[in-house]
N, CA, C and O atoms as a CHARMM CRD file, in Angstrom:
* protein
*
  312
    1    1 MET  N     25.52400 -53.35500  51.24800 PROA 1      0.00000
    2    1 MET  CA    25.04400 -52.67100  50.08400 PROA 1      0.00000
    3    1 MET  C     25.57800 -51.24600  50.03100 PROA 1      0.00000
    4    1 MET  O     26.15200 -50.85400  49.01500 PROA 1      0.00000
    5    2 TRP  N     25.41100 -50.46900  51.07600 PROA 2      0.00000
    6    2 TRP  CA    25.90700 -49.09700  51.08400 PROA 2      0.00000
    7    2 TRP  C     27.27300 -48.99400  51.75300 PROA 2      0.00000
    8    2 TRP  O     27.89000 -47.92800  51.73200 PROA 2      0.00000
    9    3 GLY  N     27.73100 -50.03200  52.31900 PROA 3      0.00000
   10    3 GLY  CA    29.02200 -50.02300  52.97500 PROA 3      0.00000
   11    3 GLY  C     29.00300 -49.37300  54.34800 PROA 3      0.00000
   12    3 GLY  O     30.03100 -48.87300  54.80400 PROA 3      0.00000
   13    4 LEU  N     27.85000 -49.36900  55.02100 PROA 4      0.00000
   14    4 LEU  CA    27.74100 -48.76900  56.34100 PROA 4      0.00000
   15    4 LEU  C     27.79200 -49.86200  57.40400 PROA 4      0.00000
   16    4 LEU  O     27.23400 -50.94700  57.23800 PROA 4      0.00000
   17    5 THR  N     28.46700 -49.54900  58.48100 PROA 5      0.00000
   18    5 THR  CA    28.44100 -50.45400  59.62200 PROA 5      0.00000
   19    5 THR  C     27.16600 -50.18100  60.41300 PROA 5      0.00000
   20    5 THR  O     26.47000 -49.19900  60.15800 PROA 5      0.00000
   21    6 GLY  N     26.87200 -51.02700  61.34600 PROA 6      0.00000
   22    6 GLY  CA    25.69000 -50.85800  62.18100 PROA 6      0.00000
   23    6 GLY  C     25.65800 -49.51600  62.89500 PROA 6      0.00000
   24    6 GLY  O     24.65700 -48.80500  62.80400 PROA 6      0.00000
   25    7 PRO  N     26.73400 -49.14300  63.61000 PROA 7      0.00000
   26    7 PRO  CA    26.72500 -47.85200  64.29500 PROA 7      0.00000
   27    7 PRO  C     26.61900 -46.65800  63.34200 PROA 7      0.00000
   28    7 PRO  O     25.95900 -45.67200  63.67100 PROA 7      0.00000
   29    8 GLU  N     27.25700 -46.72800  62.16700 PROA 8      0.00000
   30    8 GLU  CA    27.14600 -45.63600  61.19500 PROA 8      0.00000
   31    8 GLU  C     25.69500 -45.48600  60.70700 PROA 8      0.00000
   32    8 GLU  O     25.19100 -44.37000  60.57500 PROA 8      0.00000
   33    9 PHE  N     25.04600 -46.59900  60.44700 PROA 9      0.00000
   34    9 PHE  CA    23.66100 -46.57100  60.02300 PROA 9      0.00000
   35    9 PHE  C     22.77900 -45.94600  61.10000 PROA 9      0.00000
   36    9 PHE  O     21.90200 -45.13800  60.79400 PROA 9      0.00000
   37   10 LEU  N     23.00400 -46.31400  62.35000 PROA 10     0.00000
   38   10 LEU  CA    22.20000 -45.78200  63.44500 PROA 10     0.00000
   39   10 LEU  C     22.38100 -44.27000  63.58600 PROA 10     0.00000
   40   10 LEU  O     21.41800 -43.55200  63.85700 PROA 10     0.00000
   41   11 VAL  N     23.61000 -43.78600  63.40400 PROA 11     0.00000
   42   11 VAL  CA    23.84900 -42.34700  63.47900 PROA 11     0.00000
   43   11 VAL  C     23.07600 -41.63400  62.36700 PROA 11     0.00000
   44   11 VAL  O     22.40900 -40.63100  62.62200 PROA 11     0.00000
   45   12 LEU  N     23.16200 -42.14300  61.14700 PROA 12     0.00000
   46   12 LEU  CA    22.42500 -41.53500  60.03700 PROA 12     0.00000
   47   12 LEU  C     20.91700 -41.63500  60.25500 PROA 12     0.00000
   48   12 LEU  O     20.17800 -40.70800  59.92500 PROA 12     0.00000
   49   13 TYR  N     20.46400 -42.74900  60.80600 PROA 13     0.00000
   50   13 TYR  CA    19.04600 -42.93100  61.07100 PROA 13     0.00000
   51   13 TYR  C     18.55500 -41.89800  62.08300 PROA 13     0.00000
   52   13 TYR  O     17.49900 -41.29700  61.88700 PROA 13     0.00000
   53   14 TRP  N     19.31100 -41.68500  63.16600 PROA 14     0.00000
   54   14 TRP  CA    18.89500 -40.72400  64.19100 PROA 14     0.00000
   55   14 TRP  C     18.95300 -39.28600  63.67400 PROA 14     0.00000
   56   14 TRP  O     18.13100 -38.45600  64.06200 PROA 14     0.00000
   57   15 ILE  N     19.90400 -38.99100  62.81600 PROA 15     0.00000
   58   15 ILE  CA    19.95700 -37.65400  62.21400 PROA 15     0.00000
   59   15 ILE  C     18.73100 -37.42900  61.33500 PROA 15     0.00000
   60   15 ILE  O     18.10900 -36.36900  61.40900 PROA 15     0.00000
   61   16 ALA  N     18.37700 -38.39900  60.51200 PROA 16     0.00000
   62   16 ALA  CA    17.20000 -38.28300  59.66000 PROA 16     0.00000
   63   16 ALA  C     15.93800 -38.17200  60.50700 PROA 16     0.00000
   64   16 ALA  O     15.04100 -37.39200  60.18400 PROA 16     0.00000
   65   17 PHE  N     15.86200 -38.93500  61.57300 PROA 17     0.00000
   66   17 PHE  CA    14.70300 -38.87100  62.47200 PROA 17     0.00000
   67   17 PHE  C     14.58600 -37.48800  63.09900 PROA 17     0.00000
   68   17 PHE  O     13.48700 -36.94000  63.18900 PROA 17     0.00000
   69   18 ALA  N     15.70900 -36.91900  63.53500 PROA 18     0.00000
   70   18 ALA  CA    15.69100 -35.59600  64.16000 PROA 18     0.00000
   71   18 ALA  C     15.26200 -34.52500  63.15500 PROA 18     0.00000
   72   18 ALA  O     14.52200 -33.60900  63.51100 PROA 18     0.00000
   73   19 VAL  N     15.71500 -34.63100  61.91300 PROA 19     0.00000
   74   19 VAL  CA    15.32600 -33.65700  60.88200 PROA 19     0.00000
   75   19 VAL  C     13.82700 -33.74100  60.61200 PROA 19     0.00000
   76   19 VAL  O     13.15100 -32.71500  60.54500 PROA 19     0.00000
   77   20 VAL  N     13.30900 -34.94100  60.45800 PROA 20     0.00000
   78   20 VAL  CA    11.87000 -35.11000  60.20100 PROA 20     0.00000
   79   20 VAL  C     11.06300 -34.61300  61.38600 PROA 20     0.00000
   80   20 VAL  O     10.04200 -33.94900  61.20000 PROA 20     0.00000
   81   21 LEU  N     11.49400 -34.91700  62.58600 PROA 21     0.00000
   82   21 LEU  CA    10.79400 -34.45300  63.78300 PROA 21     0.00000
   83   21 LEU  C     10.82500 -32.92900  63.86300 PROA 21     0.00000
   84   21 LEU  O      9.81200 -32.31000  64.18700 PROA 21     0.00000
   85   22 GLY  N     11.95800 -32.32300  63.57600 PROA 22     0.00000
   86   22 GLY  CA    12.06700 -30.86800  63.61400 PROA 22     0.00000
   87   22 GLY  C     11.17300 -30.18800  62.58200 PROA 22     0.00000
   88   22 GLY  O     10.52700 -29.18400  62.88300 PROA 22     0.00000
   89   23 VAL  N     11.13400 -30.72400  61.38400 PROA 23     0.00000
   90   23 VAL  CA    10.27700 -30.16000  60.33800 PROA 23     0.00000
   91   23 VAL  C      8.80700 -30.31900  60.72300 PROA 23     0.00000
   92   23 VAL  O      8.00800 -29.41300  60.49000 PROA 23     0.00000
   93   24 THR  N      8.44900 -31.44100  61.30200 PROA 24     0.00000
   94   24 THR  CA     7.06900 -31.66700  61.72000 PROA 24     0.00000
   95   24 THR  C      6.65900 -30.69000  62.81200 PROA 24     0.00000
   96   24 THR  O      5.57600 -30.10900  62.74600 PROA 24     0.00000
   97   25 VAL  N      7.49500 -30.50700  63.79700 PROA 25     0.00000
   98   25 VAL  CA     7.18700 -29.57400  64.88800 PROA 25     0.00000
   99   25 VAL  C      7.09800 -28.14600  64.35000 PROA 25     0.00000
  100   25 VAL  O      6.19700 -27.39900  64.73100 PROA 25     0.00000
  101   26 ALA  N      8.01400 -27.76400  63.47700 PROA 26     0.00000
  102   26 ALA  CA     7.97300 -26.41800  62.89800 PROA 26     0.00000
  103   26 ALA  C      6.70100 -26.21000  62.08400 PROA 26     0.00000
  104   26 ALA  O      6.09700 -25.13900  62.15200 PROA 26     0.00000
  105   27 ALA  N      6.28500 -27.21400  61.31900 PROA 27     0.00000
  106   27 ALA  CA     5.05900 -27.09500  60.52400 PROA 27     0.00000
  107   27 ALA  C      3.84000 -26.98200  61.42700 PROA 27     0.00000
  108   27 ALA  O      2.94000 -26.18800  61.15100 PROA 27     0.00000
  109   28 LEU  N      3.79700 -27.75500  62.49000 PROA 28     0.00000
  110   28 LEU  CA     2.66400 -27.67700  63.41600 PROA 28     0.00000
  111   28 LEU  C      2.59600 -26.31400  64.09800 PROA 28     0.00000
  112   28 LEU  O      1.50800 -25.76000  64.26300 PROA 28     0.00000
  113   29 LEU  N      3.72800 -25.77500  64.48900 PROA 29     0.00000
  114   29 LEU  CA     3.73700 -24.45000  65.10700 PROA 29     0.00000
  115   29 LEU  C      3.32600 -23.37700  64.10900 PROA 29     0.00000
  116   29 LEU  O      2.62900 -22.42900  64.47100 PROA 29     0.00000
  117   30 TRP  N      3.74500 -23.51500  62.86900 PROA 30     0.00000
  118   30 TRP  CA     3.39700 -22.54300  61.84800 PROA 30     0.00000
  119   30 TRP  C      1.90100 -22.57400  61.57100 PROA 30     0.00000
  120   30 TRP  O      1.27500 -21.52300  61.43000 PROA 30     0.00000
  121   31 VAL  N      1.32000 -23.77000  61.49200 PROA 31     0.00000
  122   31 VAL  CA    -0.11200 -23.89500  61.23700 PROA 31     0.00000
  123   31 VAL  C     -0.90600 -23.35800  62.42300 PROA 31     0.00000
  124   31 VAL  O     -1.94200 -22.71800  62.24100 PROA 31     0.00000
  125   32 ARG  N     -0.42900 -23.61400  63.62300 PROA 32     0.00000
  126   32 ARG  CA    -1.14500 -23.16700  64.81700 PROA 32     0.00000
  127   32 ARG  C     -1.17900 -21.64500  64.90700 PROA 32     0.00000
  128   32 ARG  O     -2.15600 -21.08400  65.40400 PROA 32     0.00000
  129   33 GLU  N     -0.13600 -20.96800  64.43800 PROA 33     0.00000
  130   33 GLU  CA    -0.05900 -19.51700  64.53000 PROA 33     0.00000
  131   33 GLU  C     -0.71000 -18.80900  63.35100 PROA 33     0.00000
  132   33 GLU  O     -0.79100 -17.58000  63.34000 PROA 33     0.00000
  133   34 ALA  N     -1.17600 -19.55900  62.35800 PROA 34     0.00000
  134   34 ALA  CA    -1.80700 -18.94200  61.19300 PROA 34     0.00000
  135   34 ALA  C     -3.11600 -18.27400  61.61800 PROA 34     0.00000
  136   34 ALA  O     -3.87500 -18.83900  62.40500 PROA 34     0.00000
  137   35 PRO  N     -3.37800 -17.08300  61.10400 PROA 35     0.00000
  138   35 PRO  CA    -4.60700 -16.39100  61.48400 PROA 35     0.00000
  139   35 PRO  C     -5.83800 -17.13300  60.97500 PROA 35     0.00000
  140   35 PRO  O     -5.82800 -17.70300  59.88400 PROA 35     0.00000
  141   36 VAL  N     -6.87000 -17.11900  61.76000 PROA 36     0.00000
  142   36 VAL  CA    -8.11700 -17.77400  61.39300 PROA 36     0.00000
  143   36 VAL  C     -9.02500 -16.73600  60.74500 PROA 36     0.00000
  144   36 VAL  O     -9.31900 -15.69600  61.33400 PROA 36     0.00000
  145   37 LYS  N     -9.45400 -17.02500  59.55500 PROA 37     0.00000
  146   37 LYS  CA   -10.33000 -16.10000  58.84700 PROA 37     0.00000
  147   37 LYS  C    -11.77100 -16.34700  59.29200 PROA 37     0.00000
  148   37 LYS  O    -12.20800 -17.48700  59.44900 PROA 37     0.00000
  149   38 THR  N    -12.48800 -15.25300  59.48800 PROA 38     0.00000
  150   38 THR  CA   -13.88800 -15.38800  59.84600 PROA 38     0.00000
  151   38 THR  C    -14.69100 -15.70300  58.59500 PROA 38     0.00000
  152   38 THR  O    -14.38900 -15.18300  57.52100 PROA 38     0.00000
  153   39 PRO  N    -15.70000 -16.54000  58.71900 PROA 39     0.00000
  154   39 PRO  CA   -16.47000 -16.88400  57.53200 PROA 39     0.00000
  155   39 PRO  C    -17.25100 -15.68600  57.00900 PROA 39     0.00000
  156   39 PRO  O    -17.70200 -14.83600  57.77700 PROA 39     0.00000
  157   40 MET  N    -17.39900 -15.63600  55.70500 PROA 40     0.00000
  158   40 MET  CA   -18.10500 -14.53700  55.07200 PROA 40     0.00000
  159   40 MET  C    -19.60800 -14.67800  55.33900 PROA 40     0.00000
  160   40 MET  O    -20.16400 -15.77200  55.24700 PROA 40     0.00000
  161   41 GLN  N    -20.24200 -13.57800  55.66400 PROA 41     0.00000
  162   41 GLN  CA   -21.68000 -13.56900  55.88900 PROA 41     0.00000
  163   41 GLN  C    -22.38200 -13.26100  54.56300 PROA 41     0.00000
  164   41 GLN  O    -22.10300 -12.24800  53.92200 PROA 41     0.00000
  165   42 LEU  N    -23.27500 -14.12900  54.17100 PROA 42     0.00000
  166   42 LEU  CA   -23.99400 -13.95000  52.92300 PROA 42     0.00000
  167   42 LEU  C    -25.36600 -13.33900  53.17500 PROA 42     0.00000
  168   42 LEU  O    -26.02800 -13.66200  54.16200 PROA 42     0.00000
  169   43 ASP  N    -25.78500 -12.45500  52.27900 PROA 43     0.00000
  170   43 ASP  CA   -27.15200 -11.95000  52.34200 PROA 43     0.00000
  171   43 ASP  C    -28.03200 -12.87300  51.48600 PROA 43     0.00000
  172   43 ASP  O    -27.55100 -13.87200  50.94900 PROA 43     0.00000
  173   44 VAL  N    -29.29600 -12.53900  51.36700 PROA 44     0.00000
  174   44 VAL  CA   -30.20700 -13.41800  50.63100 PROA 44     0.00000
  175   44 VAL  C    -29.80900 -13.54800  49.16200 PROA 44     0.00000
  176   44 VAL  O    -30.03600 -14.59200  48.55100 PROA 44     0.00000
  177   45 TYR  N    -29.22600 -12.51300  48.59800 PROA 45     0.00000
  178   45 TYR  CA   -28.83400 -12.56500  47.19700 PROA 45     0.00000
  179   45 TYR  C    -27.59800 -13.44400  46.99600 PROA 45     0.00000
  180   45 TYR  O    -27.48300 -14.13500  45.98400 PROA 45     0.00000
  181   46 GLY  N    -26.69400 -13.41700  47.94000 PROA 46     0.00000
  182   46 GLY  CA   -25.53300 -14.30000  47.87200 PROA 46     0.00000
  183   46 GLY  C    -25.92700 -15.76100  47.99600 PROA 46     0.00000
  184   46 GLY  O    -25.39700 -16.61600  47.28700 PROA 46     0.00000
  185   47 VAL  N    -26.86000 -16.04600  48.90000 PROA 47     0.00000
  186   47 VAL  CA   -27.35800 -17.41700  49.04600 PROA 47     0.00000
  187   47 VAL  C    -28.08300 -17.84000  47.77400 PROA 47     0.00000
  188   47 VAL  O    -27.92100 -18.97000  47.31400 PROA 47     0.00000
  189   48 ALA  N    -28.88100 -16.94100  47.20400 PROA 48     0.00000
  190   48 ALA  CA   -29.60000 -17.25900  45.97000 PROA 48     0.00000
  191   48 ALA  C    -28.63000 -17.53800  44.82600 PROA 48     0.00000
  192   48 ALA  O    -28.86000 -18.44300  44.02400 PROA 48     0.00000
  193   49 LEU  N    -27.55600 -16.77300  44.74600 PROA 49     0.00000
  194   49 LEU  CA   -26.56000 -16.99600  43.69500 PROA 49     0.00000
  195   49 LEU  C    -25.92400 -18.36700  43.83900 PROA 49     0.00000
  196   49 LEU  O    -25.74800 -19.07700  42.84900 PROA 49     0.00000
  197   50 LEU  N    -25.57700 -18.74600  45.06200 PROA 50     0.00000
  198   50 LEU  CA   -24.96500 -20.05600  45.27800 PROA 50     0.00000
  199   50 LEU  C    -25.96100 -21.18700  45.05700 PROA 50     0.00000
  200   50 LEU  O    -25.57700 -22.27200  44.62000 PROA 50     0.00000
  201   51 ALA  N    -27.24200 -20.94400  45.35400 PROA 51     0.00000
  202   51 ALA  CA   -28.24600 -21.99700  45.24600 PROA 51     0.00000
  203   51 ALA  C    -28.71300 -22.22600  43.81800 PROA 51     0.00000
  204   51 ALA  O    -29.05000 -23.35200  43.45400 PROA 51     0.00000
  205   52 GLY  N    -28.73900 -21.16400  42.99200 PROA 52     0.00000
  206   52 GLY  CA   -29.29900 -21.37600  41.66000 PROA 52     0.00000
  207   52 GLY  C    -28.79800 -20.45900  40.57600 PROA 52     0.00000
  208   52 GLY  O    -29.32300 -20.47800  39.46300 PROA 52     0.00000
  209   53 GLY  N    -27.80000 -19.65900  40.86900 PROA 53     0.00000
  210   53 GLY  CA   -27.24500 -18.80000  39.83600 PROA 53     0.00000
  211   53 GLY  C    -28.00300 -17.49900  39.67500 PROA 53     0.00000
  212   53 GLY  O    -28.76500 -17.08800  40.55000 PROA 53     0.00000
  213   54 ALA  N    -27.77900 -16.85800  38.53300 PROA 54     0.00000
  214   54 ALA  CA   -28.33800 -15.52700  38.27400 PROA 54     0.00000
  215   54 ALA  C    -29.86200 -15.54700  38.21200 PROA 54     0.00000
  216   54 ALA  O    -30.51400 -14.59900  38.64900 PROA 54     0.00000
  217   55 ASP  N    -30.43500 -16.62700  37.66800 PROA 55     0.00000
  218   55 ASP  CA   -31.90000 -16.70600  37.61100 PROA 55     0.00000
  219   55 ASP  C    -32.50300 -16.69700  39.01100 PROA 55     0.00000
  220   55 ASP  O    -33.51800 -16.04100  39.24800 PROA 55     0.00000
  221   56 ARG  N    -31.88500 -17.41900  39.93400 PROA 56     0.00000
  222   56 ARG  CA   -32.40900 -17.45600  41.30600 PROA 56     0.00000
  223   56 ARG  C    -32.27500 -16.09100  41.97600 PROA 56     0.00000
  224   56 ARG  O    -33.13100 -15.71200  42.77600 PROA 56     0.00000
  225   57 VAL  N    -31.21900 -15.35200  41.66200 PROA 57     0.00000
  226   57 VAL  CA   -31.06600 -14.00100  42.21500 PROA 57     0.00000
  227   57 VAL  C    -32.18400 -13.10100  41.70800 PROA 57     0.00000
  228   57 VAL  O    -32.76100 -12.32700  42.47300 PROA 57     0.00000
  229   58 ALA  N    -32.48600 -13.20200  40.42900 PROA 58     0.00000
  230   58 ALA  CA   -33.56700 -12.38600  39.86700 PROA 58     0.00000
  231   58 ALA  C    -34.90400 -12.73700  40.50400 PROA 58     0.00000
  232   58 ALA  O    -35.69000 -11.84700  40.82800 PROA 58     0.00000
  233   59 HSD  N    -35.16700 -14.03000  40.68600 PROA 59     0.00000
  234   59 HSD  CA   -36.41500 -14.44600  41.33800 PROA 59     0.00000
  235   59 HSD  C    -36.47200 -13.96200  42.78600 PROA 59     0.00000
  236   59 HSD  O    -37.53300 -13.56200  43.26700 PROA 59     0.00000
  237   60 THR  N    -35.35900 -13.99700  43.46600 PROA 60     0.00000
  238   60 THR  CA   -35.30700 -13.52600  44.85300 PROA 60     0.00000
  239   60 THR  C    -35.58300 -12.03100  44.92100 PROA 60     0.00000
  240   60 THR  O    -36.31000 -11.57100  45.80100 PROA 60     0.00000
  241   61 ALA  N    -35.00500 -11.27400  43.99600 PROA 61     0.00000
  242   61 ALA  CA   -35.23400  -9.82400  43.98200 PROA 61     0.00000
  243   61 ALA  C    -36.70000  -9.51400  43.69600 PROA 61     0.00000
  244   61 ALA  O    -37.28900  -8.63900  44.33100 PROA 61     0.00000
  245   62 LEU  N    -37.27600 -10.22100  42.75600 PROA 62     0.00000
  246   62 LEU  CA   -38.69200  -9.98900  42.43800 PROA 62     0.00000
  247   62 LEU  C    -39.59000 -10.40100  43.60200 PROA 62     0.00000
  248   62 LEU  O    -40.56900  -9.71700  43.89900 PROA 62     0.00000
  249   63 ALA  N    -39.26900 -11.50600  44.25800 PROA 63     0.00000
  250   63 ALA  CA   -40.06000 -11.93800  45.40500 PROA 63     0.00000
  251   63 ALA  C    -39.96100 -10.92000  46.53600 PROA 63     0.00000
  252   63 ALA  O    -40.95200 -10.64800  47.21400 PROA 63     0.00000
  253   64 GLY  N    -38.78300 -10.36200  46.74000 PROA 64     0.00000
  254   64 GLY  CA   -38.61500  -9.33500  47.76900 PROA 64     0.00000
  255   64 GLY  C    -39.41100  -8.08400  47.46300 PROA 64     0.00000
  256   64 GLY  O    -40.03900  -7.50400  48.34900 PROA 64     0.00000
  257   65 LEU  N    -39.38400  -7.66800  46.19900 PROA 65     0.00000
  258   65 LEU  CA   -40.16400  -6.49900  45.79200 PROA 65     0.00000
  259   65 LEU  C    -41.66200  -6.76000  45.95200 PROA 65     0.00000
  260   65 LEU  O    -42.40000  -5.90000  46.43400 PROA 65     0.00000
  261   66 ALA  N    -42.10300  -7.94600  45.54700 PROA 66     0.00000
  262   66 ALA  CA   -43.52400  -8.27700  45.64400 PROA 66     0.00000
  263   66 ALA  C    -43.96700  -8.35900  47.10200 PROA 66     0.00000
  264   66 ALA  O    -45.07200  -7.92800  47.43300 PROA 66     0.00000
  265   67 SER  N    -43.12600  -8.90500  47.97700 PROA 67     0.00000
  266   67 SER  CA   -43.52500  -9.03300  49.38600 PROA 67     0.00000
  267   67 SER  C    -43.62400  -7.67000  50.07000 PROA 67     0.00000
  268   67 SER  O    -44.34700  -7.52700  51.05600 PROA 67     0.00000
  269   68 ARG  N    -42.91000  -6.67300  49.56000 PROA 68     0.00000
  270   68 ARG  CA   -42.99500  -5.32400  50.12400 PROA 68     0.00000
  271   68 ARG  C    -44.01300  -4.45200  49.39600 PROA 68     0.00000
  272   68 ARG  O    -44.17600  -3.27600  49.72100 PROA 68     0.00000
  273   69 GLY  N    -44.69600  -5.03000  48.41200 PROA 69     0.00000
  274   69 GLY  CA   -45.70400  -4.28200  47.67700 PROA 69     0.00000
  275   69 GLY  C    -45.13100  -3.30700  46.67300 PROA 69     0.00000
  276   69 GLY  O    -45.83500  -2.38800  46.25300 PROA 69     0.00000
  277   70 ARG  N    -43.89400  -3.46600  46.27500 PROA 70     0.00000
  278   70 ARG  CA   -43.24800  -2.54400  45.33100 PROA 70     0.00000
  279   70 ARG  C    -43.54100  -2.89300  43.88000 PROA 70     0.00000
  280   70 ARG  O    -43.38000  -2.05400  42.99400 PROA 70     0.00000
  281   71 CYS  N    -43.97700  -4.14900  43.62800 PROA 71     0.00000
  282   71 CYS  CA   -44.34500  -4.53300  42.26900 PROA 71     0.00000
  283   71 CYS  C    -45.46200  -5.55700  42.36400 PROA 71     0.00000
  284   71 CYS  O    -45.62300  -6.22700  43.38400 PROA 71     0.00000
  285   72 THR  N    -46.21200  -5.66700  41.31400 PROA 72     0.00000
  286   72 THR  CA   -47.29800  -6.63800  41.26300 PROA 72     0.00000
  287   72 THR  C    -47.20200  -7.42100  39.96800 PROA 72     0.00000
  288   72 THR  O    -46.52100  -7.01700  39.02600 PROA 72     0.00000
  289   73 SER  N    -47.88200  -8.52300  39.94100 PROA 73     0.00000
  290   73 SER  CA   -47.87600  -9.36500  38.75500 PROA 73     0.00000
  291   73 SER  C    -49.26200  -9.29500  38.11900 PROA 73     0.00000
  292   73 SER  O    -50.27900  -9.30500  38.81200 PROA 73     0.00000
  293   74 ALA  N    -49.28400  -9.22600  36.79600 PROA 74     0.00000
  294   74 ALA  CA   -50.56300  -9.21100  36.08700 PROA 74     0.00000
  295   74 ALA  C    -51.11800 -10.61500  35.94800 PROA 74     0.00000
  296   74 ALA  O    -52.25800 -10.78200  35.51300 PROA 74     0.00000
  297   75 GLY  N    -50.35600 -11.61300  36.29900 PROA 75     0.00000
  298   75 GLY  CA   -50.79500 -12.99800  36.20500 PROA 75     0.00000
  299   75 GLY  C    -49.80100 -13.81600  35.41900 PROA 75     0.00000
  300   75 GLY  O    -48.85900 -13.27500  34.84100 PROA 75     0.00000
  301   76 PRO  N    -50.00700 -15.11500  35.39600 PROA 76     0.00000
  302   76 PRO  CA   -49.06000 -15.96700  34.67000 PROA 76     0.00000
  303   76 PRO  C    -49.07800 -15.69000  33.17700 PROA 76     0.00000
  304   76 PRO  O    -50.13700 -15.68500  32.55100 PROA 76     0.00000
  305   77 GLY  N    -47.91400 -15.46000  32.61600 PROA 77     0.00000
  306   77 GLY  CA   -47.78400 -15.25900  31.18000 PROA 77     0.00000
  307   77 GLY  C    -48.26200 -13.91300  30.67600 PROA 77     0.00000
  308   77 GLY  O    -48.29800 -13.68600  29.46700 PROA 77     0.00000
  309   78 ALA  N    -48.62100 -13.03600  31.55500 PROA 78     0.00000
  310   78 ALA  CA   -49.14300 -11.73700  31.10800 PROA 78     0.00000
  311   78 ALA  C    -48.03000 -10.73600  30.91800 PROA 78     0.00000
  312   78 ALA  O    -48.28600  -9.59100  30.54500 PROA 78     0.00000
């Protein structure tokens, strides 16, 4: 089909194998040397934002203020 003899095919096969192996080893070494980022530390407001959005952040802030006695509630719906 391609007009290659057995030995010619084997030479091309081994060259292709060596190229793929070289690229694989280079990629593994590159990934291994990549710096590892430390995970971001979230405060209570960041967790509230991820858990429920802006409304949850507002509720968290109000709960924090209420637990420290900085604000009070007149009651439900007041």
